N, CA, C and O atoms as a MOPAC input file, in Angstrom:
PM7 MOZYME 1SCF
protein

 N    122.34200 1   126.99400 1   -12.48800 1
 C    122.08700 1   125.60100 1   -12.44800 1
 C    121.44300 1   125.10400 1   -11.06300 1
 O    122.04300 1   125.36500 1   -10.02100 1
 N    120.41700 1   124.50100 1   -11.03500 1
 C    119.81900 1   124.23100 1    -9.73800 1
 C    120.58100 1   122.86700 1    -9.23300 1
 O    120.97800 1   121.87900 1    -9.85100 1
 N    120.61700 1   123.26700 1    -7.72100 1
 C    121.38600 1   121.84700 1    -7.06500 1
 C    120.12200 1   120.97300 1    -7.21000 1
 O    118.97500 1   121.38400 1    -7.39000 1
 N    120.51300 1   119.76500 1    -7.10500 1
 C    119.78500 1   118.56000 1    -7.04000 1
 C    120.38700 1   117.60700 1    -6.01600 1
 O    121.58100 1   117.49900 1    -5.73700 1
 N    119.19600 1   116.82700 1    -5.42100 1
 C    119.71500 1   115.57600 1    -4.67200 1
 C    120.71700 1   114.91700 1    -5.43100 1
 O    120.73200 1   114.96800 1    -6.66100 1
 N    121.65400 1   114.22700 1    -4.67500 1
 C    122.55200 1   113.25600 1    -5.49700 1
 C    121.81500 1   111.93700 1    -6.06700 1
 O    121.05700 1   111.22000 1    -5.41300 1
 N    122.10500 1   111.79900 1    -7.11700 1
 C    121.56100 1   110.36900 1    -7.86400 1
 C    121.85500 1   109.08200 1    -6.88100 1
 O    121.01800 1   108.18400 1    -6.79600 1
 N    123.06800 1   109.04100 1    -6.15600 1
 C    123.13000 1   107.98200 1    -5.42400 1
 C    122.02200 1   108.03200 1    -4.20400 1
 O    121.65500 1   106.98400 1    -3.67100 1
 N    121.52700 1   109.28500 1    -3.80500 1
 C    120.55600 1   109.04000 1    -2.56000 1
 C    119.18900 1   109.01200 1    -3.13600 1
 O    118.19800 1   108.57500 1    -2.54900 1
 N    119.21500 1   109.53800 1    -4.39500 1
 C    117.55600 1   109.21000 1    -5.17700 1
 C    117.72900 1   107.58800 1    -5.41500 1
 O    116.85100 1   106.82100 1    -5.02000 1
 N    118.64900 1   107.21700 1    -5.93500 1
 C    118.57300 1   105.80000 1    -6.28000 1
 C    118.46500 1   104.83600 1    -4.83900 1
 O    117.73000 1   103.84900 1    -4.82900 1
 N    119.20600 1   105.19900 1    -3.73900 1
 C    118.95700 1   104.45200 1    -2.38100 1
 C    117.58100 1   104.59900 1    -2.00300 1
 O    117.15200 1   103.59500 1    -1.43400 1
 N    116.71800 1   105.56700 1    -2.14300 1
 C    115.39500 1   105.88200 1    -1.90700 1
 C    114.41900 1   104.90700 1    -2.76900 1
 O    113.41300 1   104.33900 1    -2.34300 1
 N    114.88500 1   104.85900 1    -3.90800 1
 C    114.12600 1   103.96700 1    -4.87500 1
 C    114.35800 1   102.66400 1    -4.52300 1
 O    113.38700 1   101.91300 1    -4.43200 1
 N    115.69200 1   102.17000 1    -4.26500 1
 C    116.06700 1   100.90300 1    -3.85100 1
 C    115.45000 1   100.26600 1    -2.70700 1
 O    115.18900 1    99.06900 1    -2.58800 1
 N    115.26500 1   101.11600 1    -1.95400 1
 C    114.65300 1   101.01600 1    -0.54900 1
 C    113.11800 1   100.82900 1    -0.58700 1
 O    112.48900 1   100.03000 1     0.10600 1
 N    112.68000 1   101.57200 1    -1.37900 1
 C    111.21600 1   101.28000 1    -1.93600 1
 C    110.85200 1   100.20200 1    -2.79600 1
 O    109.74000 1    99.67600 1    -2.74000 1
 N    111.65500 1    99.89000 1    -3.50600 1
 C    111.60000 1    98.53000 1    -4.42700 1
 C    111.51200 1    97.40600 1    -3.39200 1
 O    110.54400 1    96.64600 1    -3.37200 1
 N    112.62300 1    97.30000 1    -2.45800 1
 C    112.69000 1    96.26100 1    -1.33200 1
 C    111.34500 1    96.45600 1    -0.55300 1
 O    110.81200 1    95.37100 1    -0.32100 1
 N    110.80500 1    97.29700 1    -0.19000 1
 C    109.49900 1    97.19600 1     0.70900 1
 C    108.34500 1    96.88600 1    -0.21700 1
 O    107.48600 1    96.08900 1     0.15800 1
 N    108.27000 1    97.45900 1    -1.39200 1
 C    107.26000 1    97.00200 1    -2.32800 1
 C    107.43800 1    95.30400 1    -2.45600 1
 O    106.47700 1    94.60500 1    -2.13400 1
 N    108.34800 1    94.84600 1    -2.80100 1
 C    108.75400 1    93.06900 1    -2.64100 1
 C    108.09900 1    92.66000 1    -1.37800 1
 O    107.23200 1    91.78600 1    -1.36000 1
 N    108.51700 1    93.30200 1    -0.29600 1
 C    108.07600 1    92.72500 1     0.94500 1
 C    106.84500 1    92.68900 1     1.12500 1
 O    106.40200 1    91.70200 1     1.71100 1
 N    105.99900 1    93.64800 1     0.72100 1
 C    104.60400 1    93.60600 1     0.81200 1
 C    103.83900 1    92.60800 1    -0.13300 1
 O    102.87000 1    91.93300 1     0.21300 1
 N    104.36000 1    92.61400 1    -1.25000 1
 C    103.83800 1    91.42800 1    -2.29900 1
 C    104.27400 1    90.01000 1    -1.78400 1
 O    103.49000 1    89.08300 1    -1.98500 1
 N    105.29100 1    89.80000 1    -1.23000 1
 C    105.51800 1    88.34500 1    -0.47800 1
 C    104.60800 1    88.26900 1     0.81400 1
 O    103.93600 1    87.26900 1     1.06700 1
 N    104.63300 1    89.36300 1     1.58900 1
 C    103.78800 1    88.88100 1     2.59500 1
 C    102.03200 1    89.01700 1     2.11000 1
 O    101.09500 1    88.60600 1     2.79400 1
 N    101.94900 1    89.52700 1     1.10300 1
 C    100.22200 1    89.40700 1     0.56000 1
 C     99.98300 1    88.18200 1    -0.07400 1
 O     98.85700 1    87.94700 1    -0.51100 1
 N    101.10200 1    87.18300 1    -0.21000 1
 C    100.47000 1    85.79100 1    -0.69100 1
 C    100.40200 1    85.04000 1     0.51800 1
 O     99.87800 1    83.92600 1     0.47600 1
 N    100.83000 1    85.46000 1     1.53100 1
 C    100.75600 1    84.44000 1     2.89700 1
 C     99.81200 1    84.85800 1     3.99100 1
 O     99.81200 1    84.39500 1     5.13200 1
 N     98.93100 1    85.87100 1     3.47400 1
 C     98.05800 1    86.68600 1     4.67200 1
 C     96.55400 1    86.25200 1     3.97300 1
 O     96.34000 1    85.84800 1     2.83000 1
 N     95.68300 1    86.46600 1     4.99200 1
 C     94.08400 1    86.17400 1     4.68800 1
 C     93.77800 1    87.35500 1     3.61400 1
 O     94.30300 1    88.46300 1     3.50300 1
 N     92.61800 1    86.65400 1     2.76800 1
 C     92.17600 1    87.81500 1     1.71000 1
 C     91.83400 1    89.13800 1     2.50400 1
 O     92.39400 1    90.08300 1     1.94900 1
 N     91.35000 1    89.40100 1     3.24100 1
 C     91.18600 1    91.04800 1     3.92000 1
 C     92.51100 1    91.74200 1     3.70900 1
 O     92.72700 1    92.63000 1     2.88300 1
 N     93.46800 1    91.15800 1     4.66500 1
 C     94.72300 1    91.83900 1     4.67700 1
 C     95.50500 1    91.88500 1     3.39100 1
 O     96.34600 1    92.77600 1     3.27700 1
 N     95.28900 1    90.85100 1     2.21200 1
 C     96.11100 1    90.94100 1     1.30100 1
 C     95.62400 1    91.92300 1     0.19800 1
 O     96.27500 1    92.31000 1    -0.77300 1
 N     94.15200 1    92.30000 1     0.59300 1
 C     93.77300 1    93.59500 1    -0.28000 1
 C     94.60500 1    94.97500 1     0.24000 1
 O     94.99700 1    95.81300 1    -0.57200 1
 N     94.78300 1    95.08100 1     1.42600 1
 C     95.40900 1    96.25900 1     1.92500 1
 C     96.59300 1    96.31700 1     1.58400 1
 O     97.00000 1    97.38400 1     1.12700 1
 N     97.57900 1    95.08000 1     1.71800 1
 C     98.62700 1    94.85900 1     1.32000 1
 C     99.07900 1    95.12800 1    -0.29800 1
 O    100.11100 1    95.68700 1    -0.66800 1
 N     98.26000 1    94.70200 1    -0.94500 1
 C     98.08000 1    94.88100 1    -2.34800 1
 C     98.02900 1    96.17000 1    -2.98200 1
 O     98.64000 1    96.51800 1    -3.99200 1
 N     97.02400 1    97.01800 1    -2.09300 1
 C     96.93700 1    98.43200 1    -2.15600 1
 C     98.37100 1    99.17500 1    -1.82300 1
 O     98.86100 1   100.01100 1    -2.58200 1
 N     98.89900 1    98.81200 1    -0.74500 1
 C    100.02400 1    99.57500 1    -0.30100 1
 C    101.11300 1    99.33700 1    -1.24300 1
 O    101.83100 1   100.27300 1    -1.59600 1
 N    101.30400 1    98.03200 1    -1.71800 1
 C    102.15300 1    97.73200 1    -2.84600 1
 C    102.07100 1    98.59800 1    -3.95500 1
 O    103.10400 1    99.04600 1    -4.45300 1
 N    100.83500 1    98.91400 1    -4.44300 1
 C    100.59900 1    99.64500 1    -5.62200 1
 C    100.75200 1   100.96100 1    -5.45200 1
 O    101.00300 1   101.59900 1    -6.47400 1
 N    100.65500 1   101.66300 1    -4.23900 1
 C    101.19400 1   102.76200 1    -3.94500 1
 C    102.50600 1   103.11300 1    -4.16300 1
 O    102.89400 1   104.12400 1    -4.74800 1
 N    103.25300 1   102.14000 1    -3.61500 1
 C    104.64900 1   102.21100 1    -3.60400 1
 C    105.28600 1   101.98700 1    -5.17500 1
 O    106.43400 1   102.23200 1    -5.54700 1
 N    104.26600 1   101.49700 1    -5.88200 1
 C    104.49800 1   101.58500 1    -7.36200 1
 C    104.54900 1   102.78900 1    -8.08600 1
 O    105.35700 1   103.08800 1    -8.96500 1
 N    103.70200 1   103.39400 1    -7.68100 1
 C    103.44200 1   104.86400 1    -8.01800 1
 C    104.52700 1   105.84500 1    -7.73600 1
 O    105.00200 1   106.68300 1    -8.50200 1
 N    104.91400 1   105.51400 1    -6.15200 1
 C    106.04400 1   106.61700 1    -5.93300 1
 C    107.32900 1   106.14000 1    -6.59300 1
 O    107.93400 1   107.08100 1    -7.10600 1
 N    107.92800 1   104.95900 1    -6.73300 1
 C    108.64600 1   104.45100 1    -7.31400 1
 C    108.98700 1   105.02700 1    -8.77500 1
 O    109.99900 1   105.63900 1    -9.11700 1
 N    107.84400 1   104.65600 1    -9.55800 1
 C    107.55700 1   105.20000 1   -10.87800 1
 C    108.06400 1   106.96300 1   -10.94200 1
 O    108.77600 1   107.49100 1   -11.79600 1
 N    107.52400 1   107.49500 1    -9.92800 1
 C    107.68200 1   109.06800 1    -9.89900 1
 C    108.92400 1   109.50100 1    -9.60900 1
 O    109.24800 1   110.63100 1    -9.97700 1
 N    109.82500 1   108.68800 1    -8.90700 1
 C    111.08200 1   108.88900 1    -8.43400 1
 C    111.97100 1   108.77100 1    -9.66500 1
 O    112.72900 1   109.63900 1   -10.10000 1
 N    111.71600 1   107.35300 1   -10.23400 1
 C    112.31500 1   107.13400 1   -11.27800 1
 C    112.14300 1   108.07900 1   -12.58200 1
 O    113.18000 1   108.22200 1   -13.22900 1
 N    111.28800 1   108.57600 1   -12.94200 1
 C    110.71200 1   109.59400 1   -13.73400 1
 C    111.53000 1   110.94700 1   -13.63100 1
 O    111.90800 1   111.60700 1   -14.59900 1
 N    111.75500 1   111.27000 1   -12.20800 1
 C    112.00000 1   112.51500 1   -11.87300 1
 C    113.79800 1   112.52900 1   -12.02800 1
 O    114.46300 1   113.50400 1   -12.37800 1
 N    114.26200 1   111.32500 1   -11.70300 1
 C    115.87400 1   111.12500 1   -11.98700 1
 C    116.15300 1   111.15000 1   -13.77800 1
 O    117.10500 1   111.73000 1   -14.29700 1
 N    115.22700 1   110.48200 1   -14.43200 1
 C    115.45000 1   110.38900 1   -15.94000 1
 C    115.44400 1   111.83200 1   -16.39000 1
 O    116.34000 1   112.36000 1   -17.04900 1
 N    114.20400 1   112.48200 1   -15.91100 1
 C    114.34400 1   114.00300 1   -16.33500 1
 C    115.43900 1   114.64600 1   -16.35200 1
 O    115.83800 1   115.35600 1   -17.27600 1
 N    116.18800 1   114.34800 1   -14.94100 1
 C    117.46900 1   115.19200 1   -14.74300 1
 C    118.51900 1   114.80900 1   -15.29100 1
 O    119.59200 1   115.38500 1   -15.11500 1
 N    118.33700 1   113.55200 1   -16.20400 1
 C    119.53100 1   113.11100 1   -16.85600 1
 C    120.14000 1   111.90600 1   -16.11300 1
 O    121.09600 1   111.25900 1   -16.53900 1
 N    119.51600 1   111.68200 1   -15.00500 1
 C    120.24600 1   110.45100 1   -14.16600 1
 C    119.64900 1   109.06400 1   -14.62300 1
 O    118.60600 1   109.02700 1   -15.27500 1
 N    120.28700 1   108.00700 1   -14.29100 1
 C    119.98300 1   106.63500 1   -14.50600 1
 C    119.20800 1   105.97600 1   -13.10800 1
 O    119.84800 1   105.52900 1   -12.15500 1
 N    118.05600 1   106.00000 1   -13.16300 1
 C    117.36000 1   105.33800 1   -12.04600 1
 C    117.59600 1   103.78300 1   -11.84000 1
 O    117.40500 1   103.02000 1   -12.78700 1
 N    117.99600 1   103.33000 1   -10.64700 1
 C    117.77400 1   101.86900 1   -10.58600 1
 C    116.44000 1   101.29900 1   -10.69300 1
 O    115.34600 1   101.82600 1   -10.49200 1
 N    116.74200 1   100.14000 1   -11.04100 1
 C    115.54900 1    99.43000 1   -11.52200 1
 C    114.98700 1    98.05600 1   -10.51600 1
 O    113.91100 1    97.45800 1   -10.52200 1
 N    116.17200 1    97.88600 1    -9.72200 1
 C    116.18500 1    96.93500 1    -8.87100 1
 C    116.19200 1    97.22000 1    -7.21400 1
 O    116.51300 1    98.33000 1    -6.78800 1
 N    115.85900 1    96.26400 1    -6.43600 1
 C    116.01000 1    96.39000 1    -5.10900 1
 C    117.62400 1    96.11200 1    -4.84800 1
 O    118.49100 1    96.09500 1    -5.72100 1
 N    117.83300 1    95.87200 1    -3.24400 1
 C    119.19500 1    95.66200 1    -2.76900 1
 C    119.39100 1    94.42300 1    -2.49900 1
 O    118.33900 1    93.78800 1    -2.43000 1
 N    120.42600 1    93.76700 1    -2.30000 1
 C    120.61300 1    92.23000 1    -1.99700 1
 C    120.27300 1    92.18000 1    -0.59500 1
 O    119.81400 1    91.14100 1    -0.11900 1
 N    120.47500 1    93.30700 1     0.17400 1
 C    119.97200 1    93.18900 1     1.56800 1
 C    118.48400 1    92.94300 1     1.63900 1
 O    118.08500 1    91.96100 1     2.26600 1
 N    117.67800 1    93.71200 1     1.08000 1
 C    116.49800 1    93.71100 1     0.74300 1
 C    115.88900 1    92.30200 1     0.46600 1
 O    114.99000 1    91.89400 1     1.20200 1
 N    116.29400 1    91.63500 1    -0.44800 1
 C    116.20900 1    90.32900 1    -0.96700 1
 C    116.61700 1    89.46500 1     0.42500 1
 O    115.86600 1    88.61900 1     0.91000 1
 N    117.60600 1    89.73400 1     0.84600 1
 C    118.06800 1    88.80100 1     2.12000 1
 C    117.06100 1    88.87800 1     3.31200 1
 O    116.91700 1    87.90100 1     4.04700 1
 N    116.40300 1    89.97100 1     3.49500 1
 C    115.55500 1    90.46800 1     4.42700 1
 C    114.17500 1    89.81600 1     4.33600 1
 O    113.59500 1    89.48200 1     5.36900 1
 N    113.55600 1    89.59900 1     2.95800 1
 C    112.37300 1    89.31200 1     2.36900 1
 C    112.22300 1    87.88900 1     2.30300 1
 O    111.11000 1    87.37400 1     2.19600 1
 N    113.40000 1    87.15500 1     2.36800 1
 C    113.42800 1    85.55900 1     2.29700 1
 C    113.58700 1    85.24300 1     3.76300 1
 O    112.85200 1    84.38100 1     4.24400 1
 N    114.37600 1    85.78800 1     4.43500 1
 C    114.56600 1    85.70900 1     6.03100 1
 C    113.23100 1    85.78300 1     6.70600 1
 O    112.83100 1    84.82600 1     7.36900 1
 N    112.63000 1    86.71100 1     6.58800 1
 C    111.24000 1    87.13700 1     6.93700 1
 C    110.23400 1    86.18000 1     6.57800 1
 O    109.56400 1    85.76100 1     7.52100 1
 N    109.93600 1    85.67600 1     5.27600 1
 C    109.25300 1    84.59600 1     4.85400 1
 C    109.74100 1    83.50700 1     5.50900 1
 O    108.75500 1    82.80700 1     5.73600 1
 N    110.81100 1    82.92100 1     5.98200 1
 C    111.24300 1    81.81700 1     6.58000 1
 C    110.91400 1    81.85600 1     7.99000 1
 O    110.47800 1    80.84800 1     8.54700 1
 N    111.10900 1    83.05000 1     8.66500 1
 C    110.24700 1    83.08900 1    10.41900 1
 C    109.12400 1    83.26800 1    10.19100 1
 O    108.56900 1    82.98000 1    11.25100 1
 N    108.18600 1    83.63900 1     9.30700 1
 C    107.09200 1    83.69600 1     9.40000 1
 C    106.37700 1    82.34000 1     9.39700 1
 O    105.19400 1    82.34000 1     9.73900 1
 N    106.90500 1    81.29500 1     9.08300 1
 C    106.66000 1    79.89500 1     9.04700 1
 C    106.25200 1    79.37400 1    10.33000 1
 O    105.39800 1    78.52000 1    10.57200 1
 N    107.20100 1    80.20000 1    11.32600 1
 C    106.97900 1    79.78100 1    12.71000 1
 C    106.35100 1    80.55800 1    13.69800 1
 O    106.44700 1    80.35300 1    14.90800 1
 N    105.69300 1    81.47200 1    13.15000 1
 C    104.94800 1    82.52000 1    13.79700 1
 C    103.76200 1    81.83600 1    13.95300 1
 O    103.29900 1    81.19100 1    13.01200 1
 N    103.12000 1    81.90400 1    15.20300 1
 C    101.75600 1    81.57400 1    15.41700 1
 C    100.66900 1    82.20100 1    14.96800 1
 O     99.60300 1    81.61900 1    14.76600 1
 N    100.88900 1    83.59200 1    14.75800 1
 C     99.62800 1    84.43000 1    14.15300 1
 C    100.41500 1    85.14200 1    13.08100 1
 O    100.87600 1    86.26200 1    13.30000 1
 N    100.60700 1    84.43600 1    11.76100 1
 C    101.43500 1    85.22400 1    10.74300 1
 C    100.79200 1    86.47800 1    10.32800 1
 O    101.52500 1    87.39000 1     9.94600 1
 N     99.63700 1    86.63000 1    10.34900 1
 C     99.16600 1    87.83700 1     9.84900 1
 C     99.76000 1    88.91700 1    10.50700 1
 O    100.48600 1    89.72600 1     9.92800 1
 N     99.43500 1    88.96900 1    11.88200 1
 C    100.00600 1    90.00700 1    12.98700 1
 C    101.65600 1    89.98900 1    12.96700 1
 O    102.25200 1    90.99000 1    13.36300 1
 N    102.38100 1    88.84300 1    12.50100 1
 C    103.65600 1    89.11300 1    12.49600 1
 C    104.04300 1    89.78700 1    11.14900 1
 O    105.04900 1    90.48800 1    11.04200 1
 N    103.25200 1    89.55400 1    10.21100 1
 C    103.57000 1    90.22600 1     8.99000 1
 C    103.43200 1    91.81600 1     8.98500 1
 O    104.17500 1    92.60900 1     8.40800 1
 N    102.38800 1    92.07800 1     9.70600 1
 C    102.14200 1    93.48300 1    10.02600 1
 C    103.10100 1    94.22500 1    10.68000 1
 O    103.39700 1    95.36000 1    10.30600 1
 N    103.68800 1    93.59900 1    11.76800 1
 C    104.70200 1    94.37100 1    12.36800 1
 C    106.03400 1    94.42800 1    11.56700 1
 O    106.63800 1    95.49500 1    11.44800 1
 N    106.51400 1    93.19600 1    10.98700 1
 C    107.50800 1    93.71500 1     9.88100 1
 C    107.16200 1    94.42800 1     8.99200 1
 O    108.12800 1    94.80800 1     8.33000 1
 N    105.90200 1    94.92600 1     8.53600 1
 C    105.77200 1    95.30200 1     7.44800 1
 C    105.58100 1    97.07400 1     7.85200 1
 O    105.77900 1    97.97300 1     7.03400 1
 N    105.15200 1    97.28500 1     9.30600 1
 C    104.94000 1    98.47400 1     9.84500 1
 C    106.16100 1    98.95000 1     9.95900 1
 O    106.36700 1   100.09000 1     9.54300 1
 N    107.28800 1    98.15200 1    10.57200 1
 C    108.72600 1    98.57300 1    10.75600 1
 C    109.32600 1    98.78100 1     9.51600 1
 O    110.21900 1    99.62800 1     9.54300 1
 N    109.12600 1    98.31700 1     8.54900 1
 C    109.85600 1    98.61600 1     7.23200 1
 C    109.30500 1    99.80300 1     6.67300 1
 O    110.13800 1   100.51200 1     6.10900 1
 N    107.94700 1   100.27900 1     6.67400 1
 C    107.42100 1   101.50900 1     6.36000 1
 C    108.04600 1   102.45000 1     7.00600 1
 O    108.64400 1   103.30800 1     6.35600 1
 N    108.03800 1   102.48000 1     8.26400 1
 C    108.53300 1   103.49800 1     9.13900 1
 C    109.93000 1   103.97400 1     8.87600 1
 O    110.28200 1   105.15200 1     8.92800 1
 N    110.73400 1   102.89400 1     8.57300 1
 C    112.03800 1   103.16600 1     8.02500 1
 C    112.15700 1   103.80400 1     6.98600 1
 O    112.86700 1   104.80900 1     6.97000 1
 N    111.48400 1   103.36900 1     5.86500 1
 C    111.39800 1   104.25500 1     4.66300 1
 C    110.94200 1   105.48300 1     4.88400 1
 O    111.48800 1   106.36400 1     4.22100 1
 N    110.06600 1   105.81700 1     5.65100 1
 C    109.27200 1   107.12100 1     5.66100 1
 C    110.67300 1   107.84700 1     6.23600 1
 O    111.02400 1   108.87000 1     5.64700 1
 N    111.31500 1   107.47100 1     7.11700 1
 C    112.32200 1   108.13500 1     8.11500 1
 C    113.33000 1   108.43500 1     7.00600 1
 O    113.64700 1   109.61200 1     6.83200 1
 N    113.92000 1   107.37900 1     6.15900 1
 C    114.65600 1   107.77300 1     5.08800 1
 C    114.32600 1   108.96500 1     4.19300 1
 O    115.18900 1   109.77300 1     3.85000 1
 N    112.98500 1   109.04800 1     3.81200 1
 C    112.59600 1   110.25800 1     3.08100 1
 C    112.67100 1   111.41000 1     3.83100 1
 O    112.89000 1   112.45400 1     3.21700 1
 N    112.53800 1   111.44500 1     5.02000 1
 C    112.35700 1   112.68600 1     6.18200 1
 C    113.89600 1   113.03200 1     5.94300 1
 O    114.09300 1   114.04400 1     5.27100 1
 N    114.74000 1   112.50600 1     6.28600 1
 C    116.25200 1   112.51300 1     6.36100 1
 C    116.94300 1   113.17000 1     5.01100 1
 O    117.90400 1   113.94000 1     5.02700 1
 N    116.27700 1   112.71800 1     3.89100 1
 C    116.72300 1   113.07300 1     2.58400 1
 C    116.05600 1   114.57200 1     2.48800 1
 O    116.73100 1   115.58400 1     2.29600 1
 N    114.99000 1   114.56500 1     2.61000 1
 C    114.37800 1   115.94300 1     2.75900 1
 C    114.95300 1   117.08200 1     3.25500 1
 O    114.96800 1   118.18300 1     2.70400 1
 N    115.49800 1   116.73700 1     4.47500 1
 C    116.14700 1   117.47700 1     5.58000 1
 C    117.39000 1   118.01400 1     5.24100 1
 O    117.88800 1   119.04100 1     5.70200 1
 N    117.96500 1   117.09000 1     4.22200 1
 C    119.60600 1   117.59400 1     3.53100 1
 C    119.43500 1   118.05300 1     2.20200 1
 O    120.35300 1   118.64800 1     1.63900 1
 N    118.49000 1   117.86200 1     1.71700 1
 C    118.28300 1   118.36200 1     0.25500 1
 C    118.29800 1   119.68600 1    -0.12300 1
 O    117.97000 1   120.59200 1     0.64200 1
 N    118.71100 1   119.87500 1    -1.41900 1
 C    118.66700 1   121.32700 1    -1.82300 1
 C    116.89000 1   121.62300 1    -1.94700 1
 O    116.13500 1   120.65100 1    -1.97100 1
 N    116.36000 1   122.99300 1    -2.01700 1
 C    115.15700 1   123.09500 1    -1.86600 1
 C    114.35500 1   122.52000 1    -3.13100 1
 O    113.35100 1   121.86400 1    -2.85400 1
 N    114.61900 1   122.65700 1    -4.24100 1
 C    114.11500 1   121.90800 1    -5.35800 1
 C    113.78400 1   120.43000 1    -5.25700 1
 O    112.68500 1   119.94300 1    -5.52500 1
 N    114.83900 1   119.78300 1    -4.84800 1
 C    115.00700 1   118.40600 1    -4.67200 1
 C    114.07200 1   117.94900 1    -3.35100 1
 O    113.41600 1   116.90800 1    -3.36000 1
 N    114.10000 1   118.67300 1    -2.46900 1
 C    113.28900 1   118.52900 1    -1.27000 1
 C    111.82000 1   118.42500 1    -1.56000 1
 O    111.10900 1   117.59100 1    -0.99900 1
 N    111.34600 1   119.34900 1    -2.51100 1
 C    110.03100 1   119.64700 1    -2.90600 1
 C    109.54700 1   118.36300 1    -3.55400 1
 O    108.50200 1   117.80000 1    -3.22800 1
 N    110.48200 1   117.89000 1    -4.60700 1
 C    109.98900 1   116.62900 1    -5.14500 1
 C    109.86500 1   115.52900 1    -4.23400 1
 O    108.98600 1   114.67400 1    -4.34000 1
 N    110.80100 1   115.54800 1    -3.28100 1
 C    110.57000 1   114.32300 1    -2.40400 1
 C    109.34600 1   114.36100 1    -1.32000 1
 O    108.81100 1   113.35100 1    -0.86200 1
 N    108.97600 1   115.79100 1    -0.97200 1
 C    108.19100 1   116.04900 1    -0.00200 1
 C    106.59000 1   115.74800 1    -0.87200 1
 O    105.57000 1   115.51300 1    -0.22400 1
 N    106.59600 1   115.79800 1    -2.20200 1
 C    105.48100 1   115.28300 1    -2.82400 1
 C    104.86000 1   113.67600 1    -2.50400 1
 O    103.71300 1   113.23000 1    -2.53500 1
 N    106.02300 1   113.13100 1    -2.22500 1
 C    105.64500 1   111.57800 1    -1.96000 1
 C    105.39000 1   111.37900 1    -0.61800 1
 O    105.11900 1   110.20500 1    -0.36800 1
 N    105.38200 1   112.22500 1     0.46200 1
 C    105.08900 1   112.22300 1     1.63900 1
 C    103.68500 1   111.71800 1     1.92800 1
 O    103.47900 1   110.82900 1     2.75500 1
 N    102.62000 1   112.37300 1     1.14800 1
 C    101.40100 1   111.72300 1     1.43600 1
 C    101.02500 1   110.38700 1     1.12100 1
 O     99.95700 1   109.94200 1     1.54200 1
 N    101.94300 1   109.56900 1     0.28700 1
 C    101.70800 1   108.62400 1    -0.23300 1
 C    102.34500 1   107.65500 1     1.06600 1
 O    101.70200 1   106.78600 1     1.65400 1
 N    103.24500 1   107.89900 1     1.24400 1
 C    104.03100 1   107.19500 1     2.56600 1
 C    103.26200 1   107.48400 1     3.74500 1
 O    103.21200 1   106.59700 1     4.59600 1
 N    102.65100 1   108.56800 1     3.95300 1
 C    102.30700 1   108.71000 1     5.39900 1
 C    100.82200 1   107.80400 1     5.28700 1
 O    100.47400 1   107.18800 1     6.29500 1
 N    100.09700 1   107.74900 1     4.23900 1
 C     98.93900 1   106.80300 1     4.04100 1
 C     99.37800 1   105.45200 1     4.25100 1
 O     98.52600 1   104.79100 1     4.84300 1
 N    100.49100 1   104.78300 1     3.94400 1
 C    100.80700 1   103.59700 1     4.02800 1
 C    101.33100 1   103.47800 1     5.35400 1
 O    101.28400 1   102.32600 1     5.78500 1
 N    101.87300 1   104.43100 1     6.21400 1
 C    102.04400 1   104.37900 1     7.47000 1
 C    100.85400 1   104.36900 1     8.42800 1
 O    100.69400 1   103.52400 1     9.30900 1
 N    100.05000 1   105.37400 1     8.17400 1
 C     98.78400 1   105.20900 1     8.73100 1
 C     97.94000 1   103.79200 1     8.87200 1
 O     97.36900 1   103.43700 1     9.90300 1
 N     97.97800 1   102.99500 1     7.52500 1
 C     97.15400 1   101.65500 1     7.52000 1
 C     98.04200 1   100.91500 1     8.13700 1
 O     97.39300 1   100.35500 1     9.02000 1
 N     99.35500 1   100.50300 1     8.22500 1
 C     99.92700 1    99.53600 1     8.78000 1
 C    100.34000 1    99.97600 1    10.35300 1
 O    100.73800 1    99.09700 1    11.11800 1
 N    100.23500 1   101.30200 1    10.77900 1
 C    100.25300 1   101.04700 1    12.28700 1
 C     98.77600 1   101.18300 1    12.70000 1
 O     98.59400 1   100.96600 1    13.89800 1
 N     97.78400 1   101.46200 1    12.05200 1
 C     96.58100 1   101.17800 1    12.47300 1
 C     96.27500 1    99.65600 1    12.60000 1
 O     95.59800 1    99.23600 1    13.53800 1
 N     96.78100 1    98.84500 1    11.64900 1
 C     96.57900 1    97.52700 1    11.60800 1
 C     97.48000 1    96.78600 1    12.65600 1
 O     97.28000 1    95.65500 1    13.10100 1
 N     98.70800 1    97.79800 1    13.02700 1
 C     99.38300 1    96.93300 1    13.91400 1
 C     98.85700 1    97.40300 1    15.48000 1
 O     99.09800 1    96.76200 1    16.50200 1
 N     98.17200 1    98.52700 1    15.41800 1
 C     97.48500 1    98.80500 1    16.75200 1
 C     96.60800 1    97.65300 1    17.06000 1
 O     96.64200 1    97.03900 1    18.12700 1
 N     95.78600 1    97.38200 1    16.02400 1
 C     94.66400 1    96.29300 1    16.41000 1
 C     94.91900 1    94.93600 1    16.68100 1
 O     94.21200 1    94.22500 1    17.39600 1
 N     96.30200 1    94.47200 1    15.89100 1
 C     96.79500 1    93.27800 1    16.08500 1
 C     97.06500 1    92.74800 1    17.33200 1
 O     97.90900 1    93.36100 1    17.98600 1
 N     96.50200 1    91.64200 1    17.89500 1
 C     96.78700 1    90.91100 1    18.99100 1
 C     97.88200 1    90.14600 1    18.85400 1
 O     98.00200 1    89.37600 1    17.90100 1
 N     98.96000 1    90.30400 1    19.96600 1
 C    100.15700 1    89.76300 1    19.88000 1
 C    100.08900 1    88.36700 1    20.67600 1
 O    101.08700 1    87.65000 1    20.75100 1

């Protein structure tokens, strides 16, 4: 019987991904149209990542979570509230989102490092998507004036 990543670890990655996707969508409603397109594209990429992880978990007989965490909800509302006071809202959103995607990428890398080989392969397949978002956001963060 192959060893798999624990359901709790998979669900934690799914929850964090859902939280970040919601933060992207929230930020997109408050940003200028050009940035909104990038943020919506990244949210769509997270849609695909989440759907893949949920399908993998279902295929193993697990029950994937469908919702984010309460911490993610609090963070999203707090970030939205704080952005109202920011002088350069788009730049502030970029920094918050860049931080969030870096944290998500780090969580995936940690899970890959501790996962059995088969499960690590499933998670490794998601890395190009996460790294694409990472490059987008850090490129934007590098050009944003503080």
